[in-house]
C-alpha positions in Angstrom: -38.2 93.1 47.6 -38.8 89.5 48.6 -42.3 88.5 49.1 -43.6 86.5 52.4 -44.1 83.7 50.7 -40.6 83.9 48.8 -38.9 84.2 52.5 -41.0 81.0 53.3 -40.3 78.8 50.0 -36.2 79.9 51.0 -36.4 79.3 54.6 -37.8 75.5 53.9 -35.6 75.1 51.0 -32.4 75.6 53.4 -34.5 73.6 56.0 -34.8 70.8 53.7 -31.0 70.9 52.1 -30.1 70.3 55.9 -31.5 67.1 56.7 -29.8 63.9 55.9 -32.5 61.9 54.6 -31.0 58.7 54.8 -30.2 59.6 58.8 -33.6 60.1 59.0 -34.8 56.6 57.3 -32.3 54.9 59.2 -33.9 56.2 62.4 -37.2 55.1 61.5 -36.5 52.0 60.0 -33.8 51.0 62.2 -35.9 49.2 65.2 -36.8 45.9 65.6 -40.2 46.6 66.5 -43.5 47.6 64.3 -44.2 50.0 67.2 -40.6 51.8 67.4 -40.5 52.2 64.1 -44.2 53.9 64.5 -42.9 55.5 67.1 -39.6 57.3 65.4 -41.5 58.1 62.3 -44.4 59.7 64.3 -41.4 62.0 66.0 -40.0 63.1 62.2 -40.8 66.2 61.2 -42.9 68.0 58.0 -38.9 68.8 57.1 -37.6 65.5 57.2 -40.8 63.6 55.7 -40.1 66.4 52.5 -36.7 65.9 52.5 -37.1 62.2 52.4 -39.8 62.6 49.8 -37.5 64.4 47.2 -34.6 62.6 48.1 -36.7 59.3 47.2 -38.3 61.2 43.5 -34.3 62.0 42.8 -33.9 58.4 43.4 -36.6 57.5 41.2 -35.8 59.8 38.5 -31.5 58.2 38.4 -32.9 54.5 38.2 -35.2 55.8 35.3 -31.9 57.3 33.7 -30.4 54.2 34.7 -33.0 51.9 33.3 -32.8 53.8 29.9 -28.8 53.6 30.3 -29.0 49.9 30.1 -31.2 49.7 27.2 -29.4 51.9 25.2 -26.1 49.5 25.9 -28.3 46.8 25.2 -28.9 47.9 21.8 -25.9 48.7 21.2 -24.6 44.8 22.1 -27.0 44.0 19.3 -25.2 46.0 16.8 -22.5 45.0 14.7 -18.8 45.8 15.7 -17.8 48.9 13.5 -21.1 49.7 12.8 -22.3 53.5 12.6 -25.5 52.4 14.6 -23.1 50.7 17.3 -20.9 54.3 17.5 -24.0 56.1 17.8 -25.1 53.7 20.7 -21.9 53.7 22.4 -22.0 57.7 22.3 -25.4 57.1 23.7 -24.4 55.3 26.5 -21.6 57.0 27.5 -23.7 60.2 28.2 -26.0 58.1 30.1 -23.5 56.8 32.4 -21.8 60.7 32.8 -26.0 61.7 33.6 -25.9 59.2 36.3 -22.9 60.1 37.9 -23.1 62.9 37.8 -26.6 62.9 39.3 -25.3 60.2 41.9 -22.6 62.8 43.3 -25.3 65.4 43.5 -26.8 63.2 45.7 -23.9 62.7 47.7 -22.6 59.2 46.4 -19.0 58.3 45.5 -17.5 61.2 47.6 -16.0 59.2 50.2 -13.6 56.6 49.0 -13.1 55.7 52.4 -16.6 54.0 53.1 -16.0 52.3 49.8 -14.5 48.8 50.2 -11.0 48.5 48.4 -11.2 45.9 45.8 -9.4 42.0 46.9 -5.4 42.1 46.1 -4.5 39.9 43.3 -2.2 37.3 44.4 
């Protein structure tokens, strides 16, 4: 049987998962005046703030992964073509690309092609 603390944690996790952190942030920052931003920030719930904080931390993790991916790709470019070191760094770069992509998808990025602008047509 679940303890009361586990039940509270489960409910809080469900509430956090239901929040769209981007929409909350847009509501807070999407106003011209400092007073309006402050008013909307004060209206945000504790759950909204926790959801935005968790989202920010996940984005920071992805930014760190992306930085490491670029560092590995740069190291790869410094290696002679056809070398074992370049092949290994290419493998590592591809793994990091997959992790970054999956991490972004887990946050909801890349799921809505309708919102992504189409590339210009070639003439």
